[in-house]
N, C-alpha and C positions, 0 to 999 in steps of 0.2 A: 172237244173244242180246243183244248190246250195241246200243243205238239209234244207229246210225251217223249218221243225219240230225241227231239232237240234238247229237252230238259235233261234226259239221261246222259246225253253227250256232254253237256255242260258240267254235270255232276262228276262225270269221270275225268274231265279235263281239269277241274278245280280240286278234285279229291275230297269232296265235302262229306262223303259217307264213309270215309276211311276208318273212323273210330266209333261209328254207330252201328249197332247190330240190329236193334228192333225198331228204331225210329228213323226212317230214311228221309232224305231231303224232299222226296215226293210227298211223303206223309205230312211233313211240316207245311208244305205248300197247300195241300188239301185242307189241313187244319186251319191255317190262316184264312184261306178263302171262305171256309165254312163260317168262321167267326165273323168275317166282314159281311157276307151275304145274309146271315141270319141275325145280324145286329146284336150280337152278344156283348155284354158289358164286362164279363170277366172270363178268365180261363176255365173256371169251374162250369160256367154256362156252356162254353164251347164243348168241353169234354163230356158233360152230361147230355147235351144235345146230340153229339155224335154217338154216344152210347145208346141213346134211344133209337137210333136208326138201325141198330143191330146188324143183321146180315146184308143190309143194303150198301154198306161201305165198300163191298167188293166191287161194285160198279164204278167206284172212284179210284180203284187200285189199292185199297187198304184192306188189311186182314181184320183188324179190330180197332176200336176207338182207343186212342192213347190216354194214358194217365196224365193228370195235371203236372206232376213232377217231371215226367218225361218230356212233355211239351216245353215246360219251363227251362229244363236243361238244354234242349235243342235251341230254343230262342236265345239263351244266354251264351252258349258256346259256339254255335255255328255262325259262320260269317254271312253277312247279308249280301255279299258280292254276287253270289250265285243268283239270288232272286232279282237283284238289280239288273244284271245282264240279261236274264230271261225275260224280264218285264219289257225291256227295250227291243228284244229280238222277236218275241211272240207275235206282235201285229204284222211283222214282215212275213211270217210263215202262214198266217191265217187270213190275210187280206183277200185271198181268192174266195173265201167263204161268205164274205160280206159284199153284197153288190154295190151298195151306195154308202160308203163310209167316208164321211168328211174329215175324220180324225187321222186317217192314214197319211203319213208324210211321204211324199215322193222323194226318192233318192237319186 
């Protein structure tokens, strides 16, 4: 549902994955969304929940569940500009999937 190609283009444009080897910006986005949708209260719950999924994370584009410290470092050190820009661009790329969406703003 999320336009991965658009996200990867923004990552390359902003250079967000330049210093990260094992925890990409996509992994961070998936981790954040997992925490929101599963209503986790702590990073430990998020990481444990993702670990419980095991091999199913590959459907989300991840190799394995991240460690709490890795996610914490990513959240602390990576700029939120990428996610902000993607948040406002994603509906424009996916509005054709939603027939009756009253939240899409015409430009």
